[in-house]
N, C-alpha and C positions, 0 to 999 in steps of 0.2 A: 640663506637661512630658510629652512622649511616653513617656519611660522610666517615669514614674510610672503612666501609664495601662496600659502593657504589664505592669508589675509587679502592678498591681491585678487584672488579668485572671488572672494566675497565682495570686496570693494576695490576696484581697479585704481581708484584715486587715493587709497589709504597710504599714509606714510608710517614708517616704523624705524626707530632709532634706539641704539643702546645709549643709556644715560647714567649719570651718577657715579657711584664709587667704582663700578667695573671699568668705566672709561678712564677715570682718574688713575686707578692702579695700573691700567694698561700703559698709559703715558709714562708712569713712573717705572715701568719695567717689573712690576710685582708679579708673582705667580698668578696664572689665570684662575679666576673664581668660577665656582659652580653655582653661584647665585647671580642671576642676571636681572637687571632692571631695564625695561624698555619703555619708551614713550611713543604714542601713536595718535594719529588723527581720528582713528576709528572709534566708534562708540563701544561701551563695554559688552553689549550683546554680540557685536561682530567679533570682538576679540575672543570672547568665550567660544564661539563657533570655530574660529581658526585654531585655537589651542586644542580643542577636541578633535579636530580634523587630522592633526598630526600626532595623535595618540597621547596627549597630556592628560594626567589625572587632575582635573580642574578643581580648584577651590576658590570660593568667592570671598575676597577680602573686604568687600563692601562696594557694591555696584554704585551706590550713591556717591562714593569717593572716586569712582572711575577706575578702580584697580581690580584686575582679574589675575589670579595666579594659577600655576600648574606645575606638577612634578613630573620629571622625565627620568626613568630608570633605564640605563643602557650599559650592559657589560660591567655591572657592579658599581657604576658611577651614577650618582643621583644629582640631577641638576634642577634647581628651583628657578622658575621664570615668573616674574611679575610684570604685567603690562598695564600701564596707566594711560588713560586718555589724556591728551594735552590739557593742562590745567592753567587757569588764571584765577587763583584762589581769592575769594572775597572774605577777609577776616573781620570778625566783629570785635571791637574793643571790649576787653574784659572777659571775652569768652574763653573757656578752658580748652576748647577744640576749634580748629579752623573750619569755617564753612568753605564749600568748594563750588567753583563754577568752571565749566569746561572752556578751555581756550580754543583758538582757531588755528594756531600755528606752532611750530617748534620754537619760534622766537618768543611767543607768549610763555611757553612752558619753561624755557631756560631762564627767562627774566624773573620768574617767580621763585627761583631756587635760592638757597641760602648763601653759598660762597662760590666764588669764581671757579675754584678747583673742582666743584661739583656741577658746574654749569657747562660742561663740555659734552657734546653728543657725537656719536659715530654711526655712520651708515654701515649696517652689518654686511651689506653686499659689496660695496666699493671700498670700504675701509676709510672713507673720507671723514675727517674730523671737522665738526662745526663748533666754533669757539668764539662766540661774539663778545665775550667779556675778558678775553686774554687769560683764561685759566691756565693754559700751557705755560705762559710766561711766569705766572705766579708759582706754578709747580717748580719751574727752574730756579726761581729766586728763593723758594722755601717760605712762601707767605700765605697766610690765611686772610682773605679779603672778602668783604661782603659784596654781593651783587648789587650794583646801583647804590641806592641810598641805604647806608647801614642802619640808621635809626628806623627807617620804614621796614626793613627786613626783620628787625627784632621786634618791632611792634606787631607785625603780622603774626609771628609765632615766637614767643619768648624762649621756647625750648632751644632755639638756635643759639642762644647765649652759651648754653652748656655744650652744644655740638661744636662750636668754634674752639672751645677749650679742648675737647676730645681730639679734634683733628690736629691741633697744634701739638699736643702731647704725643699722639700716636706717630705723627710724621716727623716730629722734631722741627716743626716750622715756627716762625715768629708770627704773631698776630699784627697785621698792618695797623699803623698808629690811629688812623681815623676809625677803623673798625674797633680797635681796643677802647678808644674813648667812648664810642657808642655803646659798647658792652657795659662799661662802668656806669654810664648815665641811664642805662635801661635795666640795671640789675634788679631793681625792686619789682619789675614785671614778672619775675619768677614766681612771685606769690600768687599769680593768677593761674599757674600751671598745676595740674593735678600732681599729687605727690608720687603717684605711680610712674608718670612720665619722667619726673625728676629722678626718681630712683633708678629707672632703667638706663638713663643717660649717665648717671654717676657710675653705675656698674660697668658700663662699657669703658669708661675711663680707667676705673680701677683694674680691670682685666687687661688693659693695654700694655704695651712694652715699656712705657715710662709713666707709671701711675703717680710717682712723686711730682713730676713736672706738672701733671694735670691738677693735682691738689694745690700745688703752689700757685698756679695760674688762677684757680678758683678764688683763692684768698687775695691775690694781688688785684684782681679785677672786681672785687666786692661781691662775687657771686656766692661765696661760701656763706655769707650772712643770711642768705635766703634759701640755702640748700642744706648746709652742714654748719649751723651757727656755732657749735661748740669747738670746731676745729681751729678757727682763727685765734681763739683764746689761748691756744698753746704757745703762740708766738710771745717771746719775751719771758717765758717762765724758765729761768735758768736751772739747770741740773746741779751745777756747782757754783757757789758764789765767786764772783770776780773773774769768770772765764769768758764773759761776753756772749754774744748771740749765737756763736757757733756751737755753744753747748746747750742751747735752749731746747725745750721739749719738742717744739715744732720741727726743728732741723733733724733731731734724732728720729722723730716719727717718720719723716720723709725717707731717711736712710733705711729704716726698718721696712718700710713699704716697698721700696725698690729691691730689697734683698729677699723678698718672699716669692715663692712660686705662684703663678697666676691661677689660684683656686679661690673661688668667690668668698667663702667664709673666712679663709686665711687672710685674704687681702683686707676685708673689713676689720678683722681682728687686729691686723698690723696698724691700720689707720686709727683704731680706737683703743689700743691697749693701754695708752697712758692718758686717756681723755680726762681722767679725774685728777691729774697732777696739779693743775692750777687751783683746784678747790681744796686739795689736801696738803699743799705746800706749807712747811714750817721750817724755821731756822732755829736750830737748837745748838747752842755753844759753837756757833760759827759753821755748823754743818747743816746742809739742806736735807730735809726728810719729807717723804710723801707717804706717811703711814696710812695704810688702808686704801691706797689708791687702786689696788686691784679689785677689792670688793665693791667700792663705790663706782669704779670704772665699769664693772659688770652691770650694775644697775643703770648707769648712764647709757651704756651701749645698747642695752635692751630697749630703753626708752627712745633712743635715736632711731633705731631700726623699726620699731613699732610705728613711729611717726611717719616713716617712709613706706608703711604698709607692706613690710617684708613678711614672708611666710613664717609661721611660728617655729618651724624646724631650723631655719637659718638664724632666727633671733636667738634660739636656745644654743645653737652651736657656737655662734660668735660670742654670746654672753659667757659661756663656759670657758672659751679660750681666753677671753680678757680676764676673767676672774682667777684663772689658774696660771697666767703667763709667767709668774715668778717661780713656780714650783720646780721646773726642770733645772733652772740655773742654780737652785739651792742644793742640787745633788752633790753628795760627797762620796768618794770611793769606799767609804766605810759602811755604806748602807748594806744591810743584810738582804738576802733574797726575799725575805718576808716584807722588808721595807719597800723593795722594788715592786713586789706584788701589790702592796697596799697603794702605792703611787698609781699603778695602772688602773686599779679598781676605782680610785678616787677620780681620776681623769676620765676613764672610760676607754675601752680598747679602740673604739671608733674614732677617738679624738687624738690619740697619741701621736700619730704621724704629723698632724698639723701643729700640735703643741710644740713638738721638738723642732719643727721648721721655724716656728715663731721664736722659740728660744735662741736658736742659732742666729736669726736675723736681728734679734734684740741686742746683740753684743756689738756696740758701735764705739766703744771707748777708744781713745787715741793711744792708749797704752798697749803696745803690741803684745807684751808678755801676758797681760791680763786677758786680752782677747784670745790668745792662743790657749791659755789655761782653761778658760770657760769652754772653748770649742772642744778641747780634749775631754773635758768633764761630760759635756752633753753627748759626745760620740761614745764615751764609755757607757753612759746610761742606756743609750740606744742599743749598744751591743749586748748589754745584759738583758734588756727586755727581749731582744731577738733570741738570745740563748734560752731564756725561760720559756718562750713561746714554743720552742722545739720540744720541750719536755712536758708542757701542760697547756690546757685550753683555759685561758683566763675567763672566758665566758662561763665556765663550769665551776668557778670558784664560788661556792655557796655552801650553806649548811647541808650536810648529807641528809638531814631530816627536815622536811618541810612542815608546814603547819598541820596538814592532815596526818602526817606520820606521828607527830607529837600528840595530837588529840587521840589517836588510836592507842598510842603507847601508854598514855596516862588516863585514858577513858574519861576525858574531859571535853567540854565544849570549847568553842573559840573564845578568845579573850586576850587581854594584854600580857598574860603570863607566858605566852608563846615566844614573844619577840626576844626577851633576854636570853633564852636558851638558844635560839637560832643564832643570835649575835655571837655568843660564846663559841658555839660550834664552828661558825664561819671564821672566827678569829683563829681557831686552831688549824683550820685548813690553810689560812694565809701564812701561818707560822710554820707550816709543813709538818705539823704534829698529827694530822688526820687527813686521810684521802677524801676528796670531794664526794665520791660516790659510795663510801664505805658506811652503809647504814648499820651493819652489824657492830662495828667498832664504836659507832656513835651512840648506840642505844644505852649502854651502861654509863657512858659519860653524861648523857642527858639525864639519866636517873639521879646521878650524883649531883648534878647542877640543880635539879628540881628540889632535892632535899636541902642542899646548901643554901639555896635562895629562899627557903621557907615557903614554897608555893603551895604546900598542902593546906596552909591556914588561910590562903588568900581568897580562893574561890571554891564553891561546892563542885563535886564531881557531876558529870553529866547525868541528869535524871534525878539527882538527890534533892531533897527538900531542906532548905536552910532552916535552922532553928530560930 
């Protein structure tokens, strides 16, 4: 490894090892990663000099934490390297971020890591594996086990509670019993972690290959109470009376979650689409209803994501998906083209793909014929939208005359009189009675609407003096 050679020229005694996920995935036979983590005995300034010497574009991740990074671009391939000085971290109880002390050896560094499967190192020159905590054996057994004392590892950094769940769900592993018990006993420590760190770890789980297993583990181990407290309340809320837990909202949500493509807003919407069902559940004449759970769910979803300090764009996108998630499954083949246009405008052309994906995933009924019927219905709606898109640009569906056009046409200033005319003209465009850009045809219609709505008597003309 060129970096090792450069580092040896700066400090002949310096050690350098591949560590963490790249070694774990190598042992598992996963595809080679272009993100490399290394540990070294060298100090950050020496590491920085070595990375620059081999042509890396260096970025400082925080010298006080001992990590220096660099980007290498070669023949269209980008490799990101992060090198961290051996650590023996000193954690302060109650602190939201760990303090850091530099360690003296690779053994110190591996001993402070979270799980045995992440505490394997490899010499990049010889290929030799250094595995003091039997991480390879745990990989063979399919086990997530804490390094050393599990309670101490979680006390050092409670984010590790969520990381354990992520690794178990991503790899399809079991959490070792002593480690699982320590997670349950330490769950409340999540309250000391910043919401941003919690959010980032939750999203890694949601975007993984088995998000439902991750959410189920969060609930089983008591972690959801301190990260997503509304989710465990879905358990036991039956969709239909008398059908038992296999029909509850929680199990349905997990099914929907696993059936959605790994797009962030879509996965959040899948998790939260029925979040308001416990609050809106009613039994009327022996039938369970959840009237308004879509609208209330949108409000709850926005609140949950805001609490996790999500960006406003994601909050809005997920909120809209949750609020509209029933709309596509209400489609009937009798909808006119204008009804389909109105649906697209209501949803927003930018959201259609995710909403239809959520609608398809939301059909988890055990009745095969109903599942097939809804799937055909959603597919037909998607086909009709696609066909209409070839004929027109949904983004241009608007009144042919904007506010300025109307003010010039009627020689009036701005005011509430404009909106009803624009709304009527837009409705005619939706119905296919008027072309979106046809100002000439729209003008006489606007004059007729102006007279019909009695707008002459509502406001003075521009420049006129009211009596």
